[in-house]
Backbone atoms as SQL, in Angstrom:
CREATE TABLE atoms (id INTEGER PRIMARY KEY, chain TEXT, resi INTEGER, resn TEXT, atom TEXT, x REAL, y REAL, z REAL);
INSERT INTO atoms VALUES
  (1, 'A', 1, 'MET', 'N', 0.825, -1.191, 0.000),
  (2, 'A', 1, 'MET', 'CA', 0.000, 0.000, 0.000),
  (3, 'A', 1, 'MET', 'C', 0.874, 1.261, 0.000),
  (4, 'A', 2, 'LEU', 'N', 1.929, 1.289, 0.821),
  (5, 'A', 2, 'LEU', 'CA', 2.821, 2.448, 0.875),
  (6, 'A', 2, 'LEU', 'C', 3.513, 2.640, -0.469),
  (7, 'A', 3, 'TYR', 'N', 3.937, 1.539, -1.086),
  (8, 'A', 3, 'TYR', 'CA', 4.608, 1.620, -2.389),
  (9, 'A', 3, 'TYR', 'C', 3.684, 2.273, -3.408),
  (10, 'A', 4, 'TRP', 'N', 2.442, 1.840, -3.482),
  (11, 'A', 4, 'TRP', 'CA', 1.486, 2.400, -4.439),
  (12, 'A', 4, 'TRP', 'C', 1.293, 3.893, -4.175),
  (13, 'A', 5, 'PHE', 'N', 1.164, 4.274, -2.918),
  (14, 'A', 5, 'PHE', 'CA', 0.963, 5.676, -2.566),
  (15, 'A', 5, 'PHE', 'C', 2.166, 6.516, -2.984),
  (16, 'A', 6, 'ILE', 'N', 3.361, 6.043, -2.705),
  (17, 'A', 6, 'ILE', 'CA', 4.574, 6.789, -3.049),
  (18, 'A', 6, 'ILE', 'C', 4.695, 6.934, -4.563),
  (19, 'A', 7, 'MET', 'N', 4.429, 5.858, -5.290),
  (20, 'A', 7, 'MET', 'CA', 4.523, 5.924, -6.751),
  (21, 'A', 7, 'MET', 'C', 3.456, 6.843, -7.331),
  (22, 'A', 8, 'SER', 'N', 2.285, 6.833, -6.761),
  (23, 'A', 8, 'SER', 'CA', 1.211, 7.722, -7.206),
  (24, 'A', 8, 'SER', 'C', 1.596, 9.180, -6.966),
  (25, 'A', 9, 'LYS', 'N', 2.154, 9.460, -5.806),
  (26, 'A', 9, 'LYS', 'CA', 2.568, 10.822, -5.466),
  (27, 'A', 9, 'LYS', 'C', 3.724, 11.266, -6.369),
  (28, 'A', 10, 'LEU', 'N', 4.652, 10.358, -6.659),
  (29, 'A', 10, 'LEU', 'CA', 5.749, 10.669, -7.570),
  (30, 'A', 10, 'LEU', 'C', 5.194, 11.098, -8.926),
  (31, 'A', 11, 'ASN', 'N', 4.277, 10.330, -9.462),
  (32, 'A', 11, 'ASN', 'CA', 3.701, 10.643, -10.764),
  (33, 'A', 11, 'ASN', 'C', 2.979, 11.987, -10.736),
  (34, 'A', 12, 'GLU', 'N', 2.202, 12.229, -9.699),
  (35, 'A', 12, 'GLU', 'CA', 1.468, 13.500, -9.569),
  (36, 'A', 12, 'GLU', 'C', 2.434, 14.690, -9.521),
  (37, 'A', 13, 'LEU', 'N', 3.431, 14.610, -8.683),
  (38, 'A', 13, 'LEU', 'CA', 4.392, 15.703, -8.538),
  (39, 'A', 13, 'LEU', 'C', 5.219, 15.896, -9.808),
  (40, 'A', 14, 'TYR', 'N', 5.596, 14.806, -10.444),
  (41, 'A', 14, 'TYR', 'CA', 6.387, 14.880, -11.665),
  (42, 'A', 14, 'TYR', 'C', 5.598, 15.566, -12.776),
  (43, 'A', 15, 'GLN', 'N', 4.338, 15.221, -12.913),
  (44, 'A', 15, 'GLN', 'CA', 3.493, 15.842, -13.940),
  (45, 'A', 15, 'GLN', 'C', 3.311, 17.344, -13.663),
  (46, 'A', 16, 'LYS', 'N', 3.112, 17.716, -12.414),
  (47, 'A', 16, 'LYS', 'CA', 3.008, 19.145, -12.055),
  (48, 'A', 16, 'LYS', 'C', 4.299, 19.873, -12.388),
  (49, 'A', 17, 'ALA', 'N', 5.421, 19.247, -12.087),
  (50, 'A', 17, 'ALA', 'CA', 6.717, 19.868, -12.362),
  (51, 'A', 17, 'ALA', 'C', 6.901, 20.076, -13.856),
  (52, 'A', 18, 'LEU', 'N', 6.541, 19.094, -14.647),
  (53, 'A', 18, 'LEU', 'CA', 6.670, 19.224, -16.098),
  (54, 'A', 18, 'LEU', 'C', 5.786, 20.343, -16.635),
  (55, 'A', 19, 'ARG', 'N', 4.582, 20.460, -16.112),
  (56, 'A', 19, 'ARG', 'CA', 3.679, 21.536, -16.550),
  (57, 'A', 19, 'ARG', 'C', 4.230, 22.913, -16.182),
  (58, 'A', 20, 'SER', 'N', 4.903, 23.014, -15.058),
  (59, 'A', 20, 'SER', 'CA', 5.405, 24.319, -14.621),
  (60, 'A', 20, 'SER', 'C', 6.558, 24.811, -15.482),
  (61, 'A', 21, 'THR', 'N', 7.220, 23.906, -16.188),
  (62, 'A', 21, 'THR', 'CA', 8.350, 24.322, -17.029),
  (63, 'A', 21, 'THR', 'C', 7.899, 25.157, -18.220),
  (64, 'A', 22, 'THR', 'N', 6.609, 25.129, -18.524),
  (65, 'A', 22, 'THR', 'CA', 6.103, 25.910, -19.659),
  (66, 'A', 22, 'THR', 'C', 5.554, 27.265, -19.235),
  (67, 'A', 23, 'SER', 'N', 5.518, 27.536, -17.950),
  (68, 'A', 23, 'SER', 'CA', 4.987, 28.822, -17.484),
  (69, 'A', 23, 'SER', 'C', 6.065, 29.905, -17.568),
  (70, 'A', 24, 'GLN', 'N', 5.628, 31.135, -17.585),
  (71, 'A', 24, 'GLN', 'CA', 6.538, 32.272, -17.685),
  (72, 'A', 24, 'GLN', 'C', 7.373, 32.440, -16.412),
  (73, 'A', 25, 'LYS', 'N', 6.760, 32.198, -15.271),
  (74, 'A', 25, 'LYS', 'CA', 7.437, 32.393, -13.989),
  (75, 'A', 25, 'LYS', 'C', 7.481, 31.059, -13.253),
  (76, 'A', 26, 'LEU', 'N', 8.673, 30.606, -12.965),
  (77, 'A', 26, 'LEU', 'CA', 8.819, 29.346, -12.252),
  (78, 'A', 26, 'LEU', 'C', 8.548, 29.545, -10.767),
  (79, 'A', 27, 'PRO', 'N', 7.962, 28.530, -10.120),
  (80, 'A', 27, 'PRO', 'CA', 7.679, 28.658, -8.687),
  (81, 'A', 27, 'PRO', 'C', 8.948, 28.580, -7.855),
  (82, 'A', 28, 'GLU', 'N', 8.862, 29.074, -6.629),
  (83, 'A', 28, 'GLU', 'CA', 9.968, 28.870, -5.692),
  (84, 'A', 28, 'GLU', 'C', 9.951, 27.389, -5.327),
  (85, 'A', 29, 'SER', 'N', 11.041, 26.714, -5.575),
  (86, 'A', 29, 'SER', 'CA', 11.088, 25.256, -5.476),
  (87, 'A', 29, 'SER', 'C', 11.818, 24.769, -4.226),
  (88, 'A', 30, 'ILE', 'N', 11.802, 23.465, -4.063),
  (89, 'A', 30, 'ILE', 'CA', 12.572, 22.820, -2.993),
  (90, 'A', 30, 'ILE', 'C', 14.051, 23.170, -3.132),
  (91, 'A', 31, 'ASN', 'N', 14.559, 23.150, -4.359),
  (92, 'A', 31, 'ASN', 'CA', 15.972, 23.497, -4.553),
  (93, 'A', 31, 'ASN', 'C', 16.258, 24.942, -4.173),
  (94, 'A', 32, 'ASP', 'N', 15.304, 25.836, -4.386),
  (95, 'A', 32, 'ASP', 'CA', 15.480, 27.222, -3.953),
  (96, 'A', 32, 'ASP', 'C', 15.619, 27.292, -2.432),
  (97, 'A', 33, 'LEU', 'N', 14.814, 26.501, -1.732),
  (98, 'A', 33, 'LEU', 'CA', 14.923, 26.464, -0.265),
  (99, 'A', 33, 'LEU', 'C', 16.271, 25.896, 0.164),
  (100, 'A', 34, 'LEU', 'N', 16.703, 24.855, -0.520),
  (101, 'A', 34, 'LEU', 'CA', 17.992, 24.242, -0.195),
  (102, 'A', 34, 'LEU', 'C', 19.129, 25.237, -0.396),
  (103, 'A', 35, 'ILE', 'N', 19.079, 26.000, -1.467),
  (104, 'A', 35, 'ILE', 'CA', 20.107, 27.009, -1.737),
  (105, 'A', 35, 'ILE', 'C', 20.091, 28.089, -0.655),
  (106, 'A', 36, 'LYS', 'N', 18.885, 28.532, -0.270),
  (107, 'A', 36, 'LYS', 'CA', 18.788, 29.520, 0.812),
  (108, 'A', 36, 'LYS', 'C', 19.438, 28.979, 2.082),
  (109, 'A', 37, 'ASP', 'N', 19.108, 27.731, 2.411),
  (110, 'A', 37, 'ASP', 'CA', 19.630, 27.116, 3.624),
  (111, 'A', 37, 'ASP', 'C', 21.155, 26.977, 3.560),
  (112, 'A', 38, 'LEU', 'N', 21.670, 26.541, 2.424),
  (113, 'A', 38, 'LEU', 'CA', 23.117, 26.384, 2.265),
  (114, 'A', 38, 'LEU', 'C', 23.854, 27.719, 2.318),
  (115, 'A', 39, 'ASN', 'N', 23.175, 28.789, 1.937),
  (116, 'A', 39, 'ASN', 'CA', 23.773, 30.123, 1.991),
  (117, 'A', 39, 'ASN', 'C', 23.605, 30.790, 3.352),
  (118, 'A', 40, 'GLY', 'N', 23.082, 30.044, 4.317),
  (119, 'A', 40, 'GLY', 'CA', 22.952, 30.557, 5.673),
  (120, 'A', 40, 'GLY', 'C', 21.776, 31.491, 5.886),
  (121, 'A', 41, 'LEU', 'N', 20.857, 31.542, 4.912),
  (122, 'A', 41, 'LEU', 'CA', 19.665, 32.371, 5.081),
  (123, 'A', 41, 'LEU', 'C', 18.637, 31.606, 5.903),
  (124, 'A', 42, 'SER', 'N', 17.911, 32.330, 6.708),
  (125, 'A', 42, 'SER', 'CA', 16.906, 31.694, 7.556),
  (126, 'A', 42, 'SER', 'C', 15.724, 31.216, 6.719),
  (127, 'A', 43, 'LEU', 'N', 15.246, 30.023, 7.068),
  (128, 'A', 43, 'LEU', 'CA', 14.038, 29.497, 6.463),
  (129, 'A', 43, 'LEU', 'C', 12.904, 29.661, 7.460),
  (130, 'A', 44, 'SER', 'N', 11.720, 29.931, 6.946),
  (131, 'A', 44, 'SER', 'CA', 10.553, 30.012, 7.821),
  (132, 'A', 44, 'SER', 'C', 10.233, 28.610, 8.333),
  (133, 'A', 45, 'ASN', 'N', 9.383, 28.537, 9.328),
  (134, 'A', 45, 'ASN', 'CA', 8.960, 27.247, 9.868),
  (135, 'A', 45, 'ASN', 'C', 8.341, 26.397, 8.762),
  (136, 'A', 46, 'GLU', 'N', 7.475, 27.009, 7.939),
  (137, 'A', 46, 'GLU', 'CA', 6.831, 26.273, 6.842),
  (138, 'A', 46, 'GLU', 'C', 7.862, 25.784, 5.833),
  (139, 'A', 47, 'GLU', 'N', 8.840, 26.610, 5.521),
  (140, 'A', 47, 'GLU', 'CA', 9.884, 26.200, 4.572),
  (141, 'A', 47, 'GLU', 'C', 10.691, 25.023, 5.119),
  (142, 'A', 48, 'ASN', 'N', 11.022, 25.066, 6.414),
  (143, 'A', 48, 'ASN', 'CA', 11.731, 23.946, 7.045),
  (144, 'A', 48, 'ASN', 'C', 10.910, 22.660, 6.992),
  (145, 'A', 49, 'ILE', 'N', 9.620, 22.773, 7.275),
  (146, 'A', 49, 'ILE', 'CA', 8.735, 21.605, 7.229),
  (147, 'A', 49, 'ILE', 'C', 8.703, 21.030, 5.821),
  (148, 'A', 50, 'ALA', 'N', 8.547, 21.899, 4.828),
  (149, 'A', 50, 'ALA', 'CA', 8.486, 21.438, 3.437),
  (150, 'A', 50, 'ALA', 'C', 9.784, 20.734, 3.038),
  (151, 'A', 51, 'LEU', 'N', 10.900, 21.291, 3.429),
  (152, 'A', 51, 'LEU', 'CA', 12.192, 20.695, 3.094),
  (153, 'A', 51, 'LEU', 'C', 12.347, 19.321, 3.748),
  (154, 'A', 52, 'GLN', 'N', 11.983, 19.217, 5.017),
  (155, 'A', 52, 'GLN', 'CA', 12.075, 17.928, 5.711),
  (156, 'A', 52, 'GLN', 'C', 11.113, 16.904, 5.104),
  (157, 'A', 53, 'ASN', 'N', 9.901, 17.343, 4.723),
  (158, 'A', 53, 'ASN', 'CA', 8.943, 16.434, 4.093),
  (159, 'A', 53, 'ASN', 'C', 9.448, 15.960, 2.734),
  (160, 'A', 54, 'TYR', 'N', 10.107, 16.841, 1.995),
  (161, 'A', 54, 'TYR', 'CA', 10.689, 16.440, 0.716),
  (162, 'A', 54, 'TYR', 'C', 11.760, 15.359, 0.937),
  (163, 'A', 55, 'TYR', 'N', 12.636, 15.580, 1.901),
  (164, 'A', 55, 'TYR', 'CA', 13.683, 14.596, 2.191),
  (165, 'A', 55, 'TYR', 'C', 13.076, 13.240, 2.564),
  (166, 'A', 56, 'LYS', 'N', 12.016, 13.269, 3.364),
  (167, 'A', 56, 'LYS', 'CA', 11.350, 12.028, 3.766),
  (168, 'A', 56, 'LYS', 'C', 10.754, 11.327, 2.544),
  (169, 'A', 57, 'PHE', 'N', 10.059, 12.098, 1.701),
  (170, 'A', 57, 'PHE', 'CA', 9.481, 11.539, 0.479),
  (171, 'A', 57, 'PHE', 'C', 10.578, 10.957, -0.406),
  (172, 'A', 58, 'ARG', 'N', 11.655, 11.709, -0.595),
  (173, 'A', 58, 'ARG', 'CA', 12.761, 11.258, -1.429),
  (174, 'A', 58, 'ARG', 'C', 13.331, 9.940, -0.916),
  (175, 'A', 59, 'ASN', 'N', 13.575, 9.852, 0.374),
  (176, 'A', 59, 'ASN', 'CA', 14.151, 8.641, 0.956),
  (177, 'A', 59, 'ASN', 'C', 13.216, 7.447, 0.815),
  (178, 'A', 60, 'GLN', 'N', 11.910, 7.668, 1.047),
  (179, 'A', 60, 'GLN', 'CA', 10.942, 6.588, 0.897),
  (180, 'A', 60, 'GLN', 'C', 10.888, 6.122, -0.556),
  (181, 'A', 61, 'LEU', 'N', 10.892, 7.059, -1.476),
  (182, 'A', 61, 'LEU', 'CA', 10.827, 6.717, -2.890),
  (183, 'A', 61, 'LEU', 'C', 12.065, 5.928, -3.325),
  (184, 'A', 62, 'LEU', 'N', 13.241, 6.407, -2.966),
  (185, 'A', 62, 'LEU', 'CA', 14.467, 5.738, -3.385),
  (186, 'A', 62, 'LEU', 'C', 14.596, 4.350, -2.766),
  (187, 'A', 63, 'ALA', 'N', 14.004, 4.160, -1.607),
  (188, 'A', 63, 'ALA', 'CA', 14.035, 2.844, -0.963),
  (189, 'A', 63, 'ALA', 'C', 13.217, 1.816, -1.747),
  (190, 'A', 64, 'THR', 'N', 12.328, 2.267, -2.629),
  (191, 'A', 64, 'THR', 'CA', 11.512, 1.339, -3.416),
  (192, 'A', 64, 'THR', 'C', 12.184, 0.928, -4.718),
  (193, 'A', 65, 'ALA', 'N', 13.355, 1.478, -5.011),
  (194, 'A', 65, 'ALA', 'CA', 14.035, 1.166, -6.277),
  (195, 'A', 65, 'ALA', 'C', 14.322, -0.336, -6.370),
  (196, 'A', 66, 'LYS', 'N', 14.010, -0.890, -7.540),
  (197, 'A', 66, 'LYS', 'CA', 14.181, -2.327, -7.752),
  (198, 'A', 66, 'LYS', 'C', 15.595, -2.691, -8.194),
  (199, 'A', 67, 'ASP', 'N', 16.258, -1.751, -8.870),
  (200, 'A', 67, 'ASP', 'CA', 17.613, -1.991, -9.360),
  (201, 'A', 67, 'ASP', 'C', 18.266, -0.644, -9.663),
  (202, 'A', 68, 'ASP', 'N', 19.478, -0.694, -10.179),
  (203, 'A', 68, 'ASP', 'CA', 20.213, 0.549, -10.449),
  (204, 'A', 68, 'ASP', 'C', 19.507, 1.435, -11.477),
  (205, 'A', 69, 'ALA', 'N', 18.939, 0.826, -12.508),
  (206, 'A', 69, 'ALA', 'CA', 18.250, 1.596, -13.542),
  (207, 'A', 69, 'ALA', 'C', 17.014, 2.285, -12.976),
  (208, 'A', 70, 'ASP', 'N', 16.272, 1.574, -12.142),
  (209, 'A', 70, 'ASP', 'CA', 15.084, 2.146, -11.506),
  (210, 'A', 70, 'ASP', 'C', 15.489, 3.286, -10.574),
  (211, 'A', 71, 'PHE', 'N', 16.559, 3.091, -9.821),
  (212, 'A', 71, 'PHE', 'CA', 17.080, 4.124, -8.926),
  (213, 'A', 71, 'PHE', 'C', 17.461, 5.372, -9.731),
  (214, 'A', 72, 'ALA', 'N', 18.170, 5.184, -10.834),
  (215, 'A', 72, 'ALA', 'CA', 18.597, 6.310, -11.675),
  (216, 'A', 72, 'ALA', 'C', 17.390, 7.055, -12.244),
  (217, 'A', 73, 'GLN', 'N', 16.360, 6.328, -12.650),
  (218, 'A', 73, 'GLN', 'CA', 15.154, 6.969, -13.179),
  (219, 'A', 73, 'GLN', 'C', 14.459, 7.786, -12.103),
  (220, 'A', 74, 'LYS', 'N', 14.383, 7.256, -10.909),
  (221, 'A', 74, 'LYS', 'CA', 13.743, 7.976, -9.808),
  (222, 'A', 74, 'LYS', 'C', 14.538, 9.240, -9.445),
  (223, 'A', 75, 'ILE', 'N', 15.853, 9.151, -9.486),
  (224, 'A', 75, 'ILE', 'CA', 16.698, 10.325, -9.227),
  (225, 'A', 75, 'ILE', 'C', 16.411, 11.416, -10.256),
  (226, 'A', 76, 'LYS', 'N', 16.304, 11.038, -11.528),
  (227, 'A', 76, 'LYS', 'CA', 16.005, 12.013, -12.577),
  (228, 'A', 76, 'LYS', 'C', 14.663, 12.694, -12.319),
  (229, 'A', 77, 'GLN', 'N', 13.657, 11.912, -11.964),
  (230, 'A', 77, 'GLN', 'CA', 12.340, 12.478, -11.686),
  (231, 'A', 77, 'GLN', 'C', 12.381, 13.394, -10.464),
  (232, 'A', 78, 'LEU', 'N', 13.110, 12.989, -9.438),
  (233, 'A', 78, 'LEU', 'CA', 13.229, 13.825, -8.242),
  (234, 'A', 78, 'LEU', 'C', 13.913, 15.150, -8.549),
  (235, 'A', 79, 'ARG', 'N', 14.881, 15.148, -9.438),
  (236, 'A', 79, 'ARG', 'CA', 15.556, 16.394, -9.824),
  (237, 'A', 79, 'ARG', 'C', 14.576, 17.354, -10.478),
  (238, 'A', 80, 'VAL', 'N', 13.731, 16.830, -11.350),
  (239, 'A', 80, 'VAL', 'CA', 12.721, 17.670, -12.002),
  (240, 'A', 80, 'VAL', 'C', 11.756, 18.217, -10.953),
  (241, 'A', 81, 'ILE', 'N', 11.308, 17.354, -10.062),
  (242, 'A', 81, 'ILE', 'CA', 10.377, 17.776, -9.010),
  (243, 'A', 81, 'ILE', 'C', 11.019, 18.836, -8.122),
  (244, 'A', 82, 'ALA', 'N', 12.253, 18.608, -7.689),
  (245, 'A', 82, 'ALA', 'CA', 12.925, 19.552, -6.789),
  (246, 'A', 82, 'ALA', 'C', 13.181, 20.903, -7.456),
  (247, 'A', 83, 'ASN', 'N', 13.342, 20.914, -8.763),
  (248, 'A', 83, 'ASN', 'CA', 13.607, 22.164, -9.477),
  (249, 'A', 83, 'ASN', 'C', 12.355, 22.924, -9.898),
  (250, 'A', 84, 'PHE', 'N', 11.263, 22.224, -10.150),
  (251, 'A', 84, 'PHE', 'CA', 10.115, 22.879, -10.780),
  (252, 'A', 84, 'PHE', 'C', 8.801, 22.779, -10.026),
  (253, 'A', 85, 'THR', 'N', 8.782, 22.148, -8.872),
  (254, 'A', 85, 'THR', 'CA', 7.559, 22.057, -8.078),
  (255, 'A', 85, 'THR', 'C', 7.605, 23.075, -6.951),
  (256, 'A', 86, 'ASN', 'N', 6.524, 23.778, -6.773),
  (257, 'A', 86, 'ASN', 'CA', 6.433, 24.752, -5.687),
  (258, 'A', 86, 'ASN', 'C', 6.677, 24.035, -4.360),
  (259, 'A', 87, 'TRP', 'N', 7.521, 24.617, -3.538),
  (260, 'A', 87, 'TRP', 'CA', 7.870, 23.972, -2.265),
  (261, 'A', 87, 'TRP', 'C', 6.651, 23.761, -1.377),
  (262, 'A', 88, 'LYS', 'N', 5.601, 24.537, -1.579),
  (263, 'A', 88, 'LYS', 'CA', 4.398, 24.411, -0.740),
  (264, 'A', 88, 'LYS', 'C', 3.688, 23.078, -0.950),
  (265, 'A', 89, 'GLU', 'N', 4.001, 22.405, -2.061),
  (266, 'A', 89, 'GLU', 'CA', 3.453, 21.062, -2.294),
  (267, 'A', 89, 'GLU', 'C', 3.897, 20.092, -1.199),
  (268, 'A', 90, 'PHE', 'N', 4.968, 20.427, -0.512),
  (269, 'A', 90, 'PHE', 'CA', 5.541, 19.540, 0.498),
  (270, 'A', 90, 'PHE', 'C', 5.207, 19.960, 1.928),
  (271, 'A', 91, 'LEU', 'N', 4.252, 20.858, 2.084),
  (272, 'A', 91, 'LEU', 'CA', 3.874, 21.244, 3.451),
  (273, 'A', 91, 'LEU', 'C', 3.183, 20.096, 4.183),
  (274, 'A', 92, 'ASN', 'N', 2.495, 19.262, 3.442),
  (275, 'A', 92, 'ASN', 'CA', 1.882, 18.069, 4.043),
  (276, 'A', 92, 'ASN', 'C', 2.748, 16.868, 3.711),
  (277, 'A', 93, 'GLU', 'N', 2.849, 15.957, 4.661),
  (278, 'A', 93, 'GLU', 'CA', 3.665, 14.763, 4.413),
  (279, 'A', 93, 'GLU', 'C', 3.070, 13.962, 3.277),
  (280, 'A', 94, 'HIS', 'N', 3.942, 13.342, 2.503),
  (281, 'A', 94, 'HIS', 'CA', 3.511, 12.521, 1.369),
  (282, 'A', 94, 'HIS', 'C', 3.658, 11.068, 1.714);
């Protein structure tokens, strides 16, 4: 059941990320939060929650990889999601 939920959420987030690449203004993403954090800028409580939820989702997803090729594909999808999905998508746990 958890595997199905994680894969469903991956597909949903990936499709949203792909759609956002065609918009004029890209959303503030998980990677934007990570860059802020790495540069020593303060993150709001909500931003911290979203970042931690993303890490949890990422770890759960990668744990479902069946082999190296599947792992590599999931990494590619996560990169798209982290770059093009609004960080607010991660305010609720996935």
